[in-house]
N, CA, C and O atoms as a printed pandas DataFrame, in Angstrom:
     atom_number atom_name residue_name chain_id  residue_number  x_coord  y_coord  z_coord
0              1         N          MET        A               1   21.438   76.554   68.624
1              2        CA          MET        A               1   20.483   75.546   68.273
2              3         C          MET        A               1   21.154   74.499   67.359
3              4         O          MET        A               1   21.817   74.858   66.386
4              5         N          LEU        A               2   20.980   73.233   67.673
5              6        CA          LEU        A               2   21.564   72.127   66.905
6              7         C          LEU        A               2   20.603   71.781   65.754
7              8         O          LEU        A               2   19.397   72.012   65.835
8              9         N          THR        A               3   21.161   71.237   64.715
9             10        CA          THR        A               3   20.302   70.978   63.510
10            11         C          THR        A               3   19.420   69.754   63.709
11            12         O          THR        A               3   18.206   69.865   63.539
12            13         N          GLY        A               4   19.960   68.607   64.056
13            14        CA          GLY        A               4   19.140   67.391   64.242
14            15         C          GLY        A               4   19.449   66.283   63.302
15            16         O          GLY        A               4   20.465   66.312   62.608
16            17         N          PHE        A               5   18.557   65.265   63.265
17            18        CA          PHE        A               5   18.794   64.096   62.525
18            19         C          PHE        A               5   17.553   63.717   61.728
19            20         O          PHE        A               5   16.432   63.995   62.154
20            21         N          ASN        A               6   17.748   63.080   60.570
21            22        CA          ASN        A               6   16.687   62.487   59.743
22            23         C          ASN        A               6   17.150   61.125   59.301
23            24         O          ASN        A               6   18.237   60.960   58.747
24            25         N          THR        A               7   16.272   60.120   59.564
25            26        CA          THR        A               7   16.606   58.779   59.191
26            27         C          THR        A               7   15.411   58.094   58.638
27            28         O          THR        A               7   14.312   58.306   59.150
28            29         N          ASP        A               8   15.548   57.277   57.617
29            30        CA          ASP        A               8   14.468   56.411   57.112
30            31         C          ASP        A               8   14.679   54.998   57.660
31            32         O          ASP        A               8   15.748   54.408   57.505
32            33         N          VAL        A               9   13.653   54.482   58.293
33            34        CA          VAL        A               9   13.707   53.155   58.868
34            35         C          VAL        A               9   12.662   52.275   58.158
35            36         O          VAL        A               9   11.480   52.618   58.121
36            37         N          GLU        A              10   13.099   51.160   57.605
37            38        CA          GLU        A              10   12.168   50.257   56.990
38            39         C          GLU        A              10   11.780   49.113   57.942
39            40         O          GLU        A              10   12.634   48.497   58.580
40            41         N          TYR        A              11   10.489   48.853   58.015
41            42        CA          TYR        A              11   10.029   47.779   58.812
42            43         C          TYR        A              11    8.869   47.146   58.163
43            44         O          TYR        A              11    7.893   47.826   57.847
44            45         N          ASP        A              12    8.928   45.837   57.942
45            46        CA          ASP        A              12    7.821   45.091   57.328
46            47         C          ASP        A              12    7.310   45.696   56.038
47            48         O          ASP        A              12    6.102   45.754   55.808
48            49         N          GLY        A              13    8.227   46.147   55.196
49            50        CA          GLY        A              13    7.902   46.756   53.894
50            51         C          GLY        A              13    7.458   48.171   53.908
51            52         O          GLY        A              13    7.166   48.732   52.853
52            53         N          VAL        A              14    7.392   48.778   55.064
53            54        CA          VAL        A              14    6.947   50.184   55.168
54            55         C          VAL        A              14    8.182   51.055   55.615
55            56         O          VAL        A              14    8.923   50.704   56.532
56            57         N          VAL        A              15    8.339   52.177   54.922
57            58        CA          VAL        A              15    9.412   53.126   55.291
58            59         C          VAL        A              15    8.834   54.198   56.167
59            60         O          VAL        A              15    7.870   54.879   55.819
60            61         N          TYR        A              16    9.476   54.330   57.358
61            62        CA          TYR        A              16    9.111   55.352   58.287
62            63         C          TYR        A              16   10.230   56.397   58.318
63            64         O          TYR        A              16   11.410   56.045   58.332
64            65         N          HIS        A              17    9.872   57.632   58.329
65            66        CA          HIS        A              17   10.867   58.721   58.407
66            67         C          HIS        A              17   10.883   59.242   59.826
67            68         O          HIS        A              17    9.856   59.680   60.346
68            69         N          VAL        A              18   12.026   59.198   60.442
69            70        CA          VAL        A              18   12.247   59.691   61.822
70            71         C          VAL        A              18   13.024   60.977   61.758
71            72         O          VAL        A              18   14.127   61.028   61.214
72            73         N          GLN        A              19   12.446   62.014   62.315
73            74        CA          GLN        A              19   13.049   63.358   62.379
74            75         C          GLN        A              19   13.211   63.807   63.834
75            76         O          GLN        A              19   12.227   63.801   64.573
76            77         N          THR        A              20   14.401   64.191   64.270
77            78        CA          THR        A              20   14.620   64.677   65.602
78            79         C          THR        A              20   15.363   66.018   65.488
79            80         O          THR        A              20   16.360   66.146   64.777
80            81         N          GLU        A              21   14.831   67.015   66.222
81            82        CA          GLU        A              21   15.460   68.385   66.199
82            83         C          GLU        A              21   15.354   69.054   67.494
83            84         O          GLU        A              21   14.478   68.771   68.312
84            85         N          ASP        A              22   16.293   69.983   67.683
85            86        CA          ASP        A              22   16.299   70.892   68.800
86            87         C          ASP        A              22   15.431   72.077   68.453
87            88         O          ASP        A              22   15.558   72.656   67.373
88            89         N          LYS        A              23   14.581   72.426   69.331
89            90        CA          LYS        A              23   13.656   73.619   68.997
90            91         C          LYS        A              23   14.284   74.952   69.451
91            92         O          LYS        A              23   13.682   76.005   69.241
92            93         N          GLY        A              24   15.486   74.930   70.072
93            94        CA          GLY        A              24   16.150   76.135   70.427
94            95         C          GLY        A              24   15.960   76.586   71.863
95            96         O          GLY        A              24   15.103   76.067   72.577
96            97         N          LEU        A              25   16.760   77.550   72.281
97            98        CA          LEU        A              25   16.705   77.962   73.669
98            99         C          LEU        A              25   15.468   78.723   74.006
99           100         O          LEU        A              25   15.109   78.761   75.182
100          101         N          GLN        A              26   14.779   79.338   73.069
101          102        CA          GLN        A              26   13.509   80.014   73.346
102          103         C          GLN        A              26   12.403   79.014   73.698
103          104         O          GLN        A              26   11.506   79.331   74.479
104          105         N          THR        A              27   12.464   77.809   73.123
105          106        CA          THR        A              27   11.525   76.727   73.414
106          107         C          THR        A              27   12.368   75.500   73.659
107          108         O          THR        A              27   12.469   74.655   72.770
108          109         N          PRO        A              28   12.969   75.361   74.804
109          110        CA          PRO        A              28   13.940   74.288   75.014
110          111         C          PRO        A              28   13.416   72.887   75.152
111          112         O          PRO        A              28   13.216   72.380   76.256
112          113         N          PHE        A              29   13.197   72.267   74.009
113          114        CA          PHE        A              29   12.891   70.883   73.992
114          115         C          PHE        A              29   13.373   70.182   72.732
115          116         O          PHE        A              29   13.573   70.820   71.699
116          117         N          ILE        A              30   13.556   68.892   72.815
117          118        CA          ILE        A              30   13.939   68.089   71.701
118          119         C          ILE        A              30   12.683   67.415   71.175
119          120         O          ILE        A              30   11.940   66.800   71.940
120          121         N          LEU        A              31   12.437   67.530   69.848
121          122        CA          LEU        A              31   11.238   66.951   69.255
122          123         C          LEU        A              31   11.561   65.900   68.244
123          124         O          LEU        A              31   12.336   66.110   67.310
124          125         N          SER        A              32   10.929   64.724   68.457
125          126        CA          SER        A              32   11.088   63.619   67.454
126          127         C          SER        A              32    9.725   63.405   66.840
127          128         O          SER        A              32    8.714   63.407   67.543
128          129         N          LEU        A              33    9.688   63.221   65.544
129          130        CA          LEU        A              33    8.462   62.932   64.817
130          131         C          LEU        A              33    8.710   61.696   63.967
131          132         O          LEU        A              33    9.791   61.534   63.401
132          133         N          VAL        A              34    7.696   60.811   63.875
133          134        CA          VAL        A              34    7.752   59.654   63.033
134          135         C          VAL        A              34    6.665   59.785   61.943
135          136         O          VAL        A              34    5.476   59.868   62.250
136          137         N          TYR        A              35    7.090   59.803   60.684
137          138        CA          TYR        A              35    6.180   59.972   59.557
138          139         C          TYR        A              35    6.132   58.730   58.694
139          140         O          TYR        A              35    7.094   57.967   58.612
140          141         N          THR        A              36    4.990   58.547   58.054
141          142        CA          THR        A              36    4.942   57.614   56.895
142          143         C          THR        A              36    3.877   58.191   55.989
143          144         O          THR        A              36    2.792   58.586   56.418
144          145         N          GLY        A              37    4.245   58.223   54.682
145          146        CA          GLY        A              37    3.327   58.798   53.693
146          147         C          GLY        A              37    2.860   60.227   53.995
147          148         O          GLY        A              37    1.734   60.626   53.695
148          149         N          GLY        A              38    3.765   60.956   54.590
149          150        CA          GLY        A              38    3.488   62.383   54.892
150          151         C          GLY        A              38    2.653   62.655   56.197
151          152         O          GLY        A              38    2.453   63.796   56.611
152          153         N          ALA        A              39    2.196   61.555   56.794
153          154        CA          ALA        A              39    1.342   61.693   58.000
154          155         C          ALA        A              39    2.244   61.403   59.238
155          156         O          ALA        A              39    3.084   60.504   59.236
156          157         N          ILE        A              40    2.011   62.224   60.286
157          158        CA          ILE        A              40    2.739   62.020   61.563
158          159         C          ILE        A              40    2.017   60.886   62.315
159          160         O          ILE        A              40    0.820   60.960   62.592
160          161         N          LEU        A              41    2.791   59.839   62.633
161          162        CA          LEU        A              41    2.250   58.711   63.358
162          163         C          LEU        A              41    2.546   58.819   64.845
163          164         O          LEU        A              41    1.731   58.378   65.656
164          165         N          ALA        A              42    3.725   59.412   65.247
165          166        CA          ALA        A              42    4.069   59.489   66.626
166          167         C          ALA        A              42    4.967   60.737   66.841
167          168         O          ALA        A              42    5.595   61.243   65.910
168          169         N          SER        A              43    4.997   61.190   68.066
169          170        CA          SER        A              43    5.900   62.314   68.403
170          171         C          SER        A              43    6.362   62.124   69.862
171          172         O          SER        A              43    5.691   61.499   70.683
172          173         N          LYS        A              44    7.529   62.691   70.131
173          174        CA          LYS        A              44    8.065   62.699   71.490
174          175         C          LYS        A              44    8.729   64.034   71.708
175          176         O          LYS        A              44    9.550   64.487   70.910
176          177         N          ARG        A              45    8.355   64.654   72.810
177          178        CA          ARG        A              45    9.003   65.895   73.238
178          179         C          ARG        A              45    9.767   65.632   74.519
179          180         O          ARG        A              45    9.272   64.972   75.433
180          181         N          SER        A              46   11.002   66.167   74.573
181          182        CA          SER        A              46   11.810   66.057   75.795
182          183         C          SER        A              46   12.310   67.425   76.151
183          184         O          SER        A              46   13.165   67.954   75.441
184          185         N          PRO        A              47   11.825   68.029   77.210
185          186        CA          PRO        A              47   12.307   69.338   77.630
186          187         C          PRO        A              47   13.782   69.248   78.148
187          188         O          PRO        A              47   14.221   68.217   78.657
188          189         N          TYR        A              48   14.496   70.353   77.993
189          190        CA          TYR        A              48   15.836   70.419   78.558
190          191         C          TYR        A              48   16.001   71.723   79.331
191          192         O          TYR        A              48   17.041   72.377   79.251
192          193         N          ASP        A              49   14.967   72.090   80.077
193          194        CA          ASP        A              49   15.069   73.262   80.989
194          195         C          ASP        A              49   16.189   73.097   81.983
195          196         O          ASP        A              49   16.809   74.087   82.372
196          197         N          ASP        A              50   16.479   71.851   82.420
197          198        CA          ASP        A              50   17.518   71.649   83.357
198          199         C          ASP        A              50   18.872   72.146   82.804
199          200         O          ASP        A              50   19.665   72.730   83.542
200          201         N          LEU        A              51   19.126   71.915   81.528
201          202        CA          LEU        A              51   20.401   72.361   80.927
202          203         C          LEU        A              51   20.481   73.879   80.911
203          204         O          LEU        A              51   21.532   74.447   81.208
204          205         N          VAL        A              52   19.368   74.553   80.562
205          206        CA          VAL        A              52   19.367   75.964   80.438
206          207         C          VAL        A              52   19.564   76.594   81.847
207          208         O          VAL        A              52   20.293   77.576   81.993
208          209         N          ALA        A              53   18.919   76.026   82.850
209          210        CA          ALA        A              53   19.012   76.570   84.243
210          211         C          ALA        A              53   20.382   76.290   84.881
211          212         O          ALA        A              53   20.878   77.063   85.701
212          213         N          GLY        A              54   20.968   75.168   84.477
213          214        CA          GLY        A              54   22.189   74.713   85.172
214          215         C          GLY        A              54   23.475   75.059   84.435
215          216         O          GLY        A              54   24.497   74.418   84.679
216          217         N          GLY        A              55   23.468   76.021   83.567
217          218        CA          GLY        A              55   24.661   76.347   82.807
218          219         C          GLY        A              55   24.685   75.570   81.509
219          220         O          GLY        A              55   25.184   74.445   81.495
220          221         N          PHE        A              56   24.184   76.101   80.442
221          222        CA          PHE        A              56   23.979   75.394   79.196
222          223         C          PHE        A              56   25.252   74.790   78.667
223          224         O          PHE        A              56   26.278   75.465   78.596
224          225         N          ASP        A              57   25.202   73.526   78.295
225          226        CA          ASP        A              57   26.348   72.819   77.675
226          227         C          ASP        A              57   25.854   72.185   76.365
227          228         O          ASP        A              57   25.111   71.204   76.409
228          229         N          GLU        A              58   26.240   72.708   75.234
229          230        CA          GLU        A              58   25.774   72.214   73.939
230          231         C          GLU        A              58   26.145   70.805   73.702
231          232         O          GLU        A              58   25.410   70.096   73.015
232          233         N          SER        A              59   27.255   70.341   74.233
233          234        CA          SER        A              59   27.671   68.944   74.031
234          235         C          SER        A              59   26.725   67.973   74.722
235          236         O          SER        A              59   26.469   66.891   74.194
236          237         N          ILE        A              60   26.212   68.323   75.860
237          238        CA          ILE        A              60   25.246   67.463   76.575
238          239         C          ILE        A              60   23.934   67.453   75.796
239          240         O          ILE        A              60   23.294   66.410   75.668
240          241         N          LEU        A              61   23.541   68.596   75.283
241          242        CA          LEU        A              61   22.364   68.679   74.439
242          243         C          LEU        A              61   22.508   67.783   73.206
243          244         O          LEU        A              61   21.583   67.054   72.850
244          245         N          ALA        A              62   23.669   67.845   72.564
245          246        CA          ALA        A              62   23.954   67.056   71.370
246          247         C          ALA        A              62   23.834   65.526   71.730
247          248         O          ALA        A              62   23.284   64.737   70.963
248          249         N          GLN        A              63   24.349   65.171   72.873
249          250        CA          GLN        A              63   24.241   63.730   73.283
250          251         C          GLN        A              63   22.791   63.340   73.495
251          252         O          GLN        A              63   22.383   62.259   73.070
252          253         N          ARG        A              64   21.998   64.188   74.141
253          254        CA          ARG        A              64   20.572   63.892   74.357
254          255         C          ARG        A              64   19.810   63.795   73.001
255          256         O          ARG        A              64   18.959   62.929   72.800
256          257         N          LEU        A              65   20.155   64.707   72.112
257          258        CA          LEU        A              65   19.460   64.715   70.768
258          259         C          LEU        A              65   19.748   63.371   70.103
259          260         O          LEU        A              65   18.829   62.707   69.623
260          261         N          SER        A              66   21.022   62.966   70.073
261          262        CA          SER        A              66   21.430   61.755   69.378
262          263         C          SER        A              66   20.780   60.537   70.033
263          264         O          SER        A              66   20.289   59.642   69.346
264          265         N          ARG        A              67   20.780   60.512   71.344
265          266        CA          ARG        A              67   20.225   59.408   72.094
266          267         C          ARG        A              67   18.741   59.205   71.825
267          268         O          ARG        A              67   18.268   58.094   71.585
268          269         N          GLN        A              68   18.021   60.333   71.877
269          270        CA          GLN        A              68   16.582   60.269   71.608
270          271         C          GLN        A              68   16.259   59.798   70.191
271          272         O          GLN        A              68   15.326   59.026   69.968
272          273         N          HIS        A              69   17.061   60.287   69.240
273          274        CA          HIS        A              69   16.875   59.866   67.855
274          275         C          HIS        A              69   17.068   58.366   67.722
275          276         O          HIS        A              69   16.240   57.672   67.132
276          277         N          LYS        A              70   18.182   57.865   68.281
277          278        CA          LYS        A              70   18.498   56.456   68.182
278          279         C          LYS        A              70   17.435   55.596   68.842
279          280         O          LYS        A              70   17.089   54.537   68.319
280          281         N          LEU        A              71   16.903   56.040   70.001
281          282        CA          LEU        A              71   15.889   55.305   70.669
282          283         C          LEU        A              71   14.567   55.217   69.879
283          284         O          LEU        A              71   13.918   54.171   69.838
284          285         N          ILE        A              72   14.191   56.351   69.254
285          286        CA          ILE        A              72   12.970   56.363   68.453
286          287         C          ILE        A              72   13.143   55.443   67.225
287          288         O          ILE        A              72   12.232   54.693   66.875
288          289         N          CYS        A              73   14.286   55.507   66.596
289          290        CA          CYS        A              73   14.580   54.643   65.394
290          291         C          CYS        A              73   14.514   53.167   65.823
291          292         O          CYS        A              73   13.961   52.325   65.115
292          293         N          ALA        A              74   15.095   52.875   67.004
293          294        CA          ALA        A              74   15.081   51.479   67.490
294          295         C          ALA        A              74   13.663   51.035   67.778
295          296         O          ALA        A              74   13.305   49.891   67.498
296          297         N          ALA        A              75   12.834   51.936   68.343
297          298        CA          ALA        A              75   11.437   51.614   68.629
298          299         C          ALA        A              75   10.628   51.333   67.351
299          300         O          ALA        A              75    9.774   50.447   67.336
300          301         N          VAL        A              76   10.894   52.069   66.317
301          302        CA          VAL        A              76   10.211   51.896   65.068
302          303         C          VAL        A              76   10.616   50.512   64.454
303          304         O          VAL        A              76    9.778   49.779   63.929
304          305         N          HIS        A              77   11.917   50.201   64.545
305          306        CA          HIS        A              77   12.420   48.961   63.999
306          307         C          HIS        A              77   11.957   47.824   64.789
307          308         O          HIS        A              77   12.285   46.680   64.475
């Protein structure tokens, strides 16, 4: 299981916290959450069953994790 990313994104005077993590092989999906003031405003789940079924490669998972985090941060900004 990979650890993930945490980034604060400021937009129009509001700070949004974006958290993206791997939920592990037992529940194979990448989860991104967007918070402000402790409340969850948005979430995105991306399953990676295909990686588990096709010969798991942690480097591909790491790329997907990073990509999803960057996309969510860009969407917030």
